[in-house]
Structure formats: structure tokens, C-alpha cells
Steps between C-alpha positions, in 0.01 A plus 500: 500500500401432859368142505281547806341815360446333164333196658268723703418700186407181314273377778331838541449544125347153469262555792414849381426374148282221636308730733453762229368236260245378756386847606495667158397196298281693255739788435563514127776759542698287744452197276648689205791640704585163656485330160735763357744462791493121484556495124787749524665308783491166319623662178798661676575177686497300176720762334769463769502132601588350161810713429601478867509119492678486165779747579546369856553144377702618199726703729543210740601261222745754358660518843616139473846616396736401220418270212643186659313541826191618315498185290538280806288692750254599231438139404440410864276804545296418192468136606395603851249750365345249260495225762340705778258661255402159369441369852293807590291456186457129579370585848255744344387241246443242774282753682304581185460147365443300818376747760349744246365745759205732431334249271367146512664411170865507386571767237682265259340214309670196350449595137837570338380595151238740633752685713775527239265609223369788711840638597613827347846657489376792708337308783442765771468265797682198635184298565181573313180323404646429154776278640410138440787298647815514706702501177320807370562668834874444468489628142340818632762516775784487247328769295487720808865442594678562171366827367634836395600681824329822391178308434537322834532831683211656308275198566609475864620145433710439814620158389612639165668798667704277733600258225600779261698685768699189597576393141583850373706569811706184458560576132605859578733382778678258269560749215592814701857562613630655820511849344137496394272750673192291431484357857522854643229627266265212584573545871416871478177424314415240765566754777276748323223243475529425872470872578194525276348197671559669836306803380216276382481340844398835643188476284406164651279644779305700240462195277400283794235753601352493150510120482330444837240766416415316178484164678304615804159452337598209277643246743271242655579240764522241223752710310702564814503127576629431149771763542596342832526162332716655227729656759530171690585299187757753376654533846516121544657440158754778564592346836557161337731654241683732738531284811524154345617507138767773510665383827506144362682621188757681720552184705535274194738731311721635778448253782428790734213477741225755426462549875842668498338808351 
């Protein structure tokens, strides 16, 4: 896929969708077609991303090597994954609890009993209006991490997919011997998922056209300002994690200067 051509196609499709939505605002036919295209695109994207993440991580963990190295490297990998994930979640919680953008009030109250009594085993979101305390939030977080991998993929639970892939991959690495074809099979499945994802990317301009067409008449300056604030907060938190936290971990563990890279 030519990157320059693809980037131009994305920009043109977005502008074309926006212009079409403004010009043909009252067209019922275009509304129906764009809704169909948008729904199909998101459905295909959801179908691919979950299995792609699971088998990619599973394949990577299986590639750790023999049982001895897998036990050692796997333990370090799991510790690193849990540590960096915990730090990333903590940064997100700080943003939500203390900055709490897009609202004048923090989303979590101080009532422990209220939050725990309203939690269900199938909580669909990480933070919802039913959460009543930080403790209940962490209960929900654990529920989202340790789930059946098939359910995680079906529910598009990224945290559950990653956790399941790492744990199942480590277990499979420890019990398989050098003659096992399981790593090859998982690697082939992973390669197939990457090829399928590449095909789906070709649909991105069509999906982007449908999305921008739908949004053209719905967005106001207030909504766009809120989206800009969202982008700024997410970008800032990501920079803190990527440019400050991760390089600090490299420096503390290995003694190597992050500036070397």
C-alpha cells in the first residue's frame, strides 16, 4: 500500500464527505447510504481488531523460546506489562479525577457502599455513572482484565484481550516442547489476521467518507471545541507516558540513557 496515496485518499474522502453533507443535508437517500457504510465499516473493524491483537500478542509471547527462558523472560515481560499498564491507568485516573475535563464535576463520588452495590459482573465500561468510589473502579478494572478471551474479543474488551493473550501465551510457552507446531500455527494465524487487517484498511476512506458525512450537520463549534480538548488531553497524557515514564523505566532498569535511542 502506497502510504502517500493512502494519506491523500483519506484527506480527500474526509473533505468530500464533509462537503457532501453540507451541500446535500436533506438527502434521505445519502443519509441511509452513509449510515449503512459507517455501520458496515465499524462492524468489520471490530471483527478484525480483537483477534488481531490477541493472536499478535499470543504469537509474540510464544516466540520467547524454550521453557527456561520463557519462565525468566516471561516473568519479566509480565511484570513490565503490568507495571506500565498500571502507570498508564494511573495517569488516566489522575486526569479523570483531578482534571476531569468536559465536566465541572468529577465522575466518581466518595461513597464506597453505593459504588460496590451497583457493580455487576458484566460491567460494559471502565468508568460509568454507577461507579461510586475509587475502590469500585478498581473492582471493575479487575473484572475487565481477567475474563474469558473469547468474551473479551466479542465485547471488544482491549484490556481483557491483552491480559488473556499474555497469560495464555506464557502458559502455552511453558508446556510446549521444541517439536510442537503450536508456535508455527499461531504465527500463521497472526499473519493471516495482519493480511485481513490490511484489506480492511483499504475500506478506511469509504468509512471516513460516511463518518464525516454523518457528522457534517451535527457538529457545532461547541462540540468541536470539546473534541479539541479531548484530543489535547489524550495527546498530553500519552506524551507523559511515552516520553517521561517509559524512558525513566529504561534508565532505572538498565542504566542506559534514553537519549541514546
